[in-house]
N, C-alpha and C positions, 0 to 999 in steps of 0.2 A: 268312690272313701268318702266320707261323709264328715262335718265336723261344724255343732253345735254352739253356737255364739250367744248368748239369752236377754231379754231386755233388765233395766235395772229399773226398779227392785224388782223383786220376784219372786212367784206364787208359784202353787202345780197347778194351779190354773193356768201358766203364764207360758207350761212348758209345751212342744211338740213332745207327740208320742215318743219317737227317741231319746227321748231326755226322761221321759216315765220308767222305762222299760229300766235306764240304768240310775236313776232314783230305788224304782221298785225292787233292784237285784242290789241296788246297796242298803237299804233294811233289813234285806232277808241275808245276811249272811255278817254278822257278825265273826268270824273268824278265817283270820286268811292267816298269808307268810309277807314278813317283810323281808325286800332284800334292800343290805345297806354297806358300803366298800367291801364288796364279790359275798358278803356273808346273808343267807339266809334262816329266820328265825318265824317259825313260830308267834301268834301274836292276835288276842282277844279283839275286839272292840265293841266302844254304846256310843249314839248318836245324842247329843246334849239336842235339849230345845228346840238350842241355836241349831240346827245341823249340823254341827262337826263333834265329825270325831273324835276321840276317846281312849288311848291306853294306857297301864301300865308300863315302862321303857328302861333300857337300859343303858347308860351311859354312852357307851359305843355310839349307840345310835341316836343321843344322840348329840353329840359332834359330829355326825357324815354330814355333807352335802349331798350327796346322792342317795334320794332313797323311797322305793314305790311299792308300795304294799297292792301284790296280789287277791283276789276274791273266785270261790272258797283257798278254803284250805288245798284240801284234799278234789278236782274235782271227782264225778263218781264217775265220769265219761273221757275219753279224749277229749270231743266233742261237743263237750259240756260247754257253752258261754264260758268268761272264764274274764273280767276285769279288772283291769292294772289302775292303778292308780301311781301321779307321782304326786309326795308328799313332802312334805316341810313342816323337821316336825318343832311343834314350842313350847316350853317346858313350864310348869304351872305347877305351884304350891299346893297341898292339901291341906293343909291347915292355914290356907289364905281364903281370897273369894270366891274363890273356881272352887275350893274341894266340898262341893256339890257333884260335882262329877265324878269325882274317885265311891263316890259313897253312891251316883248311878249304877256304875260299873260293876259294885261287887254286890250289885242285887238280880244282873245278870249273873255277872262270872264267880258270885266270889271269891278268898282271902284272889289277891295280890300277885304272880310269880316277882314285882318288883316292889321297891316304894318311891321311882321318881316315874313321874304325871305328867304328858302328854299331849294337847291338842295335833291330830297330825292331818294338815291345813293338804288343802285336797289343788293342787296346781290345773288341772288338766285328769281328766282320765279317756280308757279309751278301753268297748267292747264289742269283742268282733272285727266288723273297718270303719263303723262311727267312733269321730271324735264328739267328748262332751267337757265342755269349761268346768274347771271348777267348780264356780258362780250357781249355776247352776244343778248339785249332788247338796250346794249345805242352802238348805232350802228347812226355819223354821216350821217347827213340828203347830198347825196352828190348833191341837190339841190338845197339848202338855195340860193347859189349862186346871183341863178339867179328865189327866190319865189316870189319877193319883187312886179319881173317888170313885172310876170306872174301874179300877187294876182291885179296888175293895169289894167293893157291889158281888164280883163277883168270885174272888181266890172266899174258898174256906169255905161255899153255902156252894157252887157249885161248878164243883170240882171235877163231879164222874163224870159233867157235858163239857168242860173244858179238855180230857182224857180222852173220848170220844172225840170226839173233831180234832186233835191232833193226829190220831189213830187214823180218820178219814181223808186229814186234807198231807198229809208229810209220812204214813205210812208209819209211825214211829208207836209206842205204847210208853206213856211217859207215869211210873206209879206214882208222882204227885207233881204235880203239874201247879204253875203258878204262872199265873198274869203277872207279866209285869212289863209289853207293853203295848199306848196303843199312835199311832199314828192317822192321821188323811187315808191312807197305801196299806194301810193291816196291823195285826195284831200279837204277839210274842208275847210264844210260851216257855217257862226255864221246866229241865228238863232240871235230870239225874245228872247230864255231861253238857249240854249244850240247848240249845237253841230252837227251838220252834215256831218260823213263822209259819203264815194262817194268812194270806192274800185276801183283803175284805171285796173283792173283783170289779172294786169301781170308785172313785174320790171322795170322802167322807167329808161333808160340808160343815158338819159342829157337834157336840155332844152327843145331841137329841140325836142329828146322823150315825152317828158311832156305837152308842148303844142302841141301839131300834139294830144296826148291820149287827153288831155281835152277837147278840142274842135271837138275832136268828141264825147268826153263822150251827149257837152252840144248840138250839130247840131247846128255847125258854122262855116258857109259852107268860108271854104275863098279866 
């Protein structure tokens, strides 16, 4: 059993392979189960540009002092990996300075089931026999400044490329795919009911690198 404690400040390049694997898994799963006070409730999350988890939550969750998030919501097989996160909920107001994070959640998931919003601050995580500090999983998205432009560039013009790539990479046919997320580890495509993740296959260093890799995955000629 091993434990990774990261240096500070952090970038993806600072992380060893085990921590990158955990971060990749976190970014690839936006639906999980939140355990609080003995209850288990499905929950959908999104990562902010700063790397913080955000979700609409129940009041009872905000009052709990013992919360854990399990990803994914439903493993396909009992041997599939599960990421267990010890989290502390921190409420924020949608009509306050952090309200853009609620908008980002809606871009990924649609209308929220609750009107209370919270950060799910990660204290620590465990995947298999590896423990990872929460700090190692809260990495800012170095591509956030160009994310919206890249999504606009693809959506509406290359829908069929998105659909073909999603089938090839995930095995799921998305009728009306939308690119909603770009980060150094991959791309998020929204379907009708869920978010599909296409890994980048390598760490993307800048927006030009991300665009080139995205065009390569989608089979788009420059």
